[in-house]
N, C-alpha and C positions, 0 to 999 in steps of 0.2 A: 207804634204810634198812634197817637190819637188821633182820630175821624179830620175833627177841623184841620191839623196840621197836616196829613197828608190828603187831603181835598185842595187844599192852598197851594202842595206840591205840585199835585196834577195839574193844577190853573196854570202854573208858572211854567210846566213844559209844554202846554199847550200854546202860549203866550210866544215862544219861543220857540214855535216849530216844532216841539216836542214829541206833539203827534201827527201822523203824515196827512194831515188834510191839506196840503199842498201837493200830494201827489196825487194825482189825478190816475184813469185806468187800469190796466191790468198790476196792481201794486202789491204785493206780499210784505208784512210787517214783523219782526220781531224783534225781540230782545238778546243782544249779545251779552249785556250786563258789565263787560270790560272792554277798554280798549286794545286791541289785540299787542301784543308788540312787535310783531311785525307781519309782515306779507310777501315774503322772499323765503318760498320753499325750501332753499338750502339751508335755511336759519330757522325757523320757526319749530317753536317744541312744545306748544299750547295748545289746548281745544278752540279757543277763541280764533286765533291764527287759522288751522285746521278749516276748521267750519266755513271760512271765508275762500279760502284757497279751494275747497271742494267745488265750489260754483265759479272760480274763475279760470280754472287749468283742468288738465287732463294727463292722463302718464299712458305708459305702455299698455297697460291691462286695468280693469277695477273690478270691485266686486259688488255683487248687488244685496235686495235686501237679504235675501236668503245666505250670505256669506259662496255665493257660488262664481266661480272665477271668469270674466266676461271679455271679451276684447275691446280696446279703445283707441289707442294711436297705434296699435299694433294690431292687424286685421287676423293675421297667425305666428306661430312660434315653433319649433322644435328644437329637440336638443339632440346632441351625436356624442360621441367618443364618453359614453357613459352614463352622460349627463356632466358633463364640463364643459362642453362647447354650446352655446344657446345662438340662434338665430333667431330676429323678430323682424317681420315683413311691415314694414309700415304702411298704412292706411295712403292713397297716392291723392287725396280729395280734400287733404286738411291743410288749411292755412290759418296763421296767426290772427288776431284781430287787425290787425294794419294792412292783410291781403297776402304779407309775405309767406311764401310755401315752406308748410315743415320739411326740414332735412335731418336725414340718422345723425349728422354732424351734432346737430346741437345736445342730441343726449348724451355725445362724448363729452360736451365743452359742459354740460350739467354735471356730469360726475366727475369730472377733474376738479371742477370748480367745489362739489362738495366735500371732496377726499384732501383738497388743499391743506395744508395746515394752516395757511394764511385766512381764510376763510372759518376757522376754528366752529363748526357746524359739531352741535349737539348729537347730530344725526350720521356722522362720516361714517361709525362703523359699521351701518346698515352695508355697507357697500366692501366690506372685510375677506367677503369670499372672493372677489375679484381677483382674476392673479396680478400680483404686485400692488393691492390697492391699501394694502397696512404699512408695507413699507414706507410709499409715496406720502403716506397720512404722517408718519413720522419724519419725515424730510429726507429719505435716504438715497431716493434718484427724479427723476422729471417724469412728467403725467405723460410724456410719449411710449414709455416702458407699461404703461397698463394694458390690461387687456379687455379694453374694449376700444372697438373702431366701428368704423363708417364704409363698407366695400362702396357702396354706391348711396343715391339720395335715399333711400327706402329698405337700406338694409342695415341691421344694429347685429354687429355680433360682439359676444360676452364670452371670455374665457374664464372659469372659475379656477381658483385651485385646488380645489376637490367637487363632486358632483351635490348639490342640494336638491333635494327633492321639491320644498316649496320655493324656488328661486320665480316662478311666474306669479305669485302672488306677490311676492316679497317686493316686485318692481310696479304693482298699484300704488305704493306707499309714496306720497308728493315729496319726499326729499328726493326723488329717483327722477323725476320730471326735468324736459327739457329747459335749455334756457336761450333767451338769447344775447349771445355774449358781448355781441356788437353795443348794445343799448344799455347793458350794465355797464360798459367801460366808458361810453360815452354824457350816462348820467350820474353813473356812482352811486351814491347811498338812495339818492332820488327816485332811481328806475321805479319802484314802487309807488309812484305819486299817479295820482290817475291823469292827469297830465302826460305822463309818460307810459302808461303801464299797457301792456300788449301781453294777451292770455291767448289760450285755446280753448278755454270752457264755453259754456253757457251762456256766460253773462261777463260783462266788462266792467271794470273799476273805473267808474263814471264822477262820483266825488267822494271825499273822506275830510270830514271834519271832526278833527279829533276831539277827544273824551265826547262826543254828542251824535255822531250818526256815519257810518257809511252806506252810500247807496252805490248798486250795482246793476246795469242796466243791458236788455237784451244782445247778445252778439250775435246779431244777423247771420254772420259768415260761419259759426258753429258745423262743423263736420256733418251733425248727428241732426241738424234743423233747428231753426230761432226757436226757444223755447216759445211756451204760450205767454208767459209771465211778461208784463215789458219792464217792470224792475221791483227790487229785492231792497228792501230797506232795511238795515241793521240798527238797530239804537243800544247805547251805552248806558240804560239806567241799575245801577247799582242798589236802588232800593227795592226794596222787593214788594212790598205792600204797594209803590206806585205803579209797578208795572202788571198787579194783578187786576188793580183799580182800571189803568188802562186797558186790559185786554178783556174785561166786562163792560167795559163801554165800548167795545170792539173797534179801538184803534190801536191794538198792536192784535196780531192772528195766530200768532204761537208764542207760549211762555211754559218753560222750566217751573215745575211748580217746588215750590217750599215746605219743608216735612209738615208745618200744620197745617198747610192746605189742601193735603191730598186725603184726608179724611173725606173733606168738603166738596171734593168736585170725583172722588170714587164711583159714584154712581151715576154718572151724566154725562151724554153724551161725547161732550168736548172730552173727556181726560182719555190718554194714551199710557200704556205702560209699557215699555220694551225691556227685558231682559237686555244685560250686557254682558261683556266681556273686558270687565272692569274691573280691575285690585284696589283695593283703597286699603292703604299701611301707613304705619310710622316707620320710620327710618331712624337708625339710632346715626349721632357723628361719632363715629369708632376711634375717632384721634383724638377724642376728649374723655379728660378724668369724668365721672367713673364708668362711663362706656367703655373704655378700653378694653375693659373686664368682660369677659363672654358669662362670666357666673351675674356679673350686676346685668347684662341684656337678658339672659335666660329669666334673671329674679322680674323686671319688669315684663316681661313678654304674661310669664303664669299669672301675672297680677291680672289680666284685663280677663274681663268677661264678657265675648264676644256677642252673648244672647240677648245682651241688653240695647245691642245696638238695633236690632230691626225694630222694638218696642217703642226704641225713643225717635225714629225716622221715619218708618212706617211705608217706606218708598217699595218694599219689593227685595230688601238686603237681604241677603242670604251670608250665617256666619258662616268664617273659613279662617282657621288656621296653618293653610296651607297657601301656597301663592299660586298654581296654574287653576285658573277658576273651569266650573263646569263646563262641559261643551269644547273644551280642548282634549286633544289624544293627551295621556299622564296628568288629567288632572286627579288627585289622590288626596280625598277628605282623611283616610287615614294619618296623614303626616301631618306635621304642627306641634306645637306646644299645648298638653291643654290647661286649664284654668286649674289653676294649682295654688291658693294663696299660703297655706302652711309651707310650700316646698319652695316657694317663691321669698317668703322670710328666710330660710334654710339658708337660700342660696345670697342672699345679702350678707348673712352673716357670717359665712365661710370666706367671703369674697373682705370680712372685715370692712364691711361699709354700716356706720352709723344712722340710721335715718335720722337722728334727731340732730347729730354733727352735718349734716348736708348740706350742703348749698341748695338753694331752691333749684329743681331740675325746669331749665325752661323747654316750651314745647312751641314750637311756629309754626303757622298755619295760616294760609290765605282767604282774604274777607269776604272773596267773590260768590259766596256760596254757602246759604246759612246752615246747610249740615255740617261744616268743619266745625266753628263755634258749640255745636251740642256735643260733637264728638268728642270736644279737646275738652267740656268740661265734665263729662261722663268718665274720662280718662282720668281727668284732674281729680274727682273724688274717687275713684276706682285707687290710685296709685296711694291715693292718703289712706284708706281706709284699710286697703290689703297690706302696704308697705311700710306708713307712716310717714311717707316723704312730704316735701312742700312743692310742687307744681304752678310754675307762674307762666301761663297763657302768653304768647307774643302774638298778636294780631298783626297782618301788614296786607297792604293790598297788592294786588296779582302781581304786577310788573314789580316792584320791589322785593315782594318775596323770591319771584324767579332770580332774581339777581343775587341775593341774599344766599340762596342755594347753590350757586355758583362760586362764590368770592370765601364765604364763613358760613355753615349751616350753622343752626342751632344746635344744640346736645340732641333734641330729639326734634325731628320734623315730619309733618304730614305730605302724603305724597298719593296719588295714585297712578295706573296705567290703564290706559284703552289701548284695548289690540291694534297695532297696524295693519294686522294680517293676522288670519287665525291656524295661528300655529305657535305649536307652545316655545318655539325656540326665539319667539317674539317675546314672548314676557322673562323668559332664563336668562338670555342673553343682557337684559337692562344692568343683569348685579354682576357683570363679567369686569375684571380689570380694564378690559379696553373701552367700557362705554361712558359715553359724557353724561349720561343720565343717572349714571350710580354716583349720589353726593354723601354714602354712607362711608366714604374714606376706605371701607373693607377692599381687600382682595383676596383670592385664596388661587392658587393657580391648578390644586386638584379639581374646584368648582369649573374654573375656565376647560380645564381638558375636556370634562365630561359635558360640556354646554357643545363645546366643538365636535364632538366625537357625535353626539344626537344629531347633531343637525346635518351631517353625512351617512347618518344609517339610513339605509332603503327599509328594513325591516322595522314595520313598524310595533312589535313585541319587544326588540331590543331598544329601541328608541323610548319606550315608558319605562323599559328597567335602566338604564342612564339619568333618564330626568327624574324616577325616584330618589335613586341617589343624591342627582343633584340639590336635590329639594330639601329632603334629608340634612345636608348641610347646610344650605340657608336658613330653614325655617327650626332644625331643630340642636345641629351641633355648634353653628357659630354665631345664629341668630342676628346679622346686622339690619334686618326688618324685623316687624312685628306685621303679618297682616290680621286684615280685622274684617272683613266682608266685600263679598261682590254684589256690584250696585245693580241697578236697572236705572231706563230712564224714565222719570214721570212728567210726562205733556199735557199741558190745557191746549187744543187746538179748534181753532173758531170752525163754527159749522159749515161756513163755504168754503173751505179748505180740502180740496181733493187732490188724491196722489200724493202726497205725503208718507213715505214711507222709509224712517230711521231702520239699522241694521244694527246688530250686535255689536257691533265698531264705533256706536253712536256716531257714525256717518249720514248723513242724509246729502240729497243735490234735490233741490227746488226746478229741475227742468224737466219734469213729469208734471207738476203741479199746477192746477188749475183752479180757478175761483169761480163759486157758482154768484 
């Protein structure tokens, strides 16, 4: 963008309040980049929504900066019956932001709503380990038969189908948070509007000016104590040059760096890099020709040179042909299809595909991160050079893209997965036939069975063996996806910000942040 246009755009934002001059006091300002599709934690399925919900709500447990499990709304918990029955003991000093005491029944209501087929939550499968949850989600019986109950106001009991070693970590994820059913019934879809909002986190939803900004105010009733910050303001500036100018002018405190800016910031005190448990991949719509043929999917996978991505993006990416990222149990860099253009061309020929007669291959990606365009252009060049096929890039705004994935995914689509909790099951379950986050159209009963067995297996070595077998199905045999690399978070943080600690799940809470 020419400098004159950039400065004019910044001036326009300042004139209409785009920079937080109107927010005095202890205010943290950051750029969310895109409008969150929802702040309903039973429906949220994207990082913009998750970032805000993390400030507004809490669950039974939490994961700290080092991914250690910590109590949150539950002060303690224990398992019995070989790990099939869990009992969570709630804190007695927790109230919602309107003063209403927390009740264990509100977790029961939240889990029933998450699993209710009418809710159509993409994360309903998260609770399929609960007794009867899968059948209830399929509409086979009513909610009263679910294995979750509240014997009293401060006790939540959960009965599982089989023991799960990671269950306390699973309930740190926001889809499992409690709800106020009476408020949802009263306000309907508008229960997440600021005037109706009620939460349990360190901040309250104060203002939501759509496509412009969201303001959160400190919650004086927060059970862990009022946060130091008075307000957090999230802007929705989708121009990366503009957000960086505002950061350098001191009008934003926190921005994620675009690839071209990382080398310039790498030696500065404002620069932060955090390795993430994040997998970046391209998925195939296996219901569409020619990707309904596994030989074609393998050919396109083996025409990808992953070593180019770190050189292109410069953000600490680590190439990976396997799906489980380093740092997780069963991560195995020896799994996956290696770059082999000759083999790729042979597979296309074996499948009877003539590159010159093939219709342009549509690759869809979202536009709220400049990396996706760079990766798309690189893949476009690789598939042209190594396979002789024409590739048409199809950029979409984030909310439009999410809708497209659920209705009619393009032939090839870009997605990533940020760990919701640090266990391999969270990555492997993504591509089971029951996962609403699986947009490939691919399903394999053998893969599902391996993933389910691994989730219930207490022996770590046996879990590794099962996940290895499942990864080979996913990344070598059937290839509904092509993993590219594991990501890192690259931030520029204003010198006045203290206490900001993102973790490997790309999650951070502002409750401990202070400003010099």
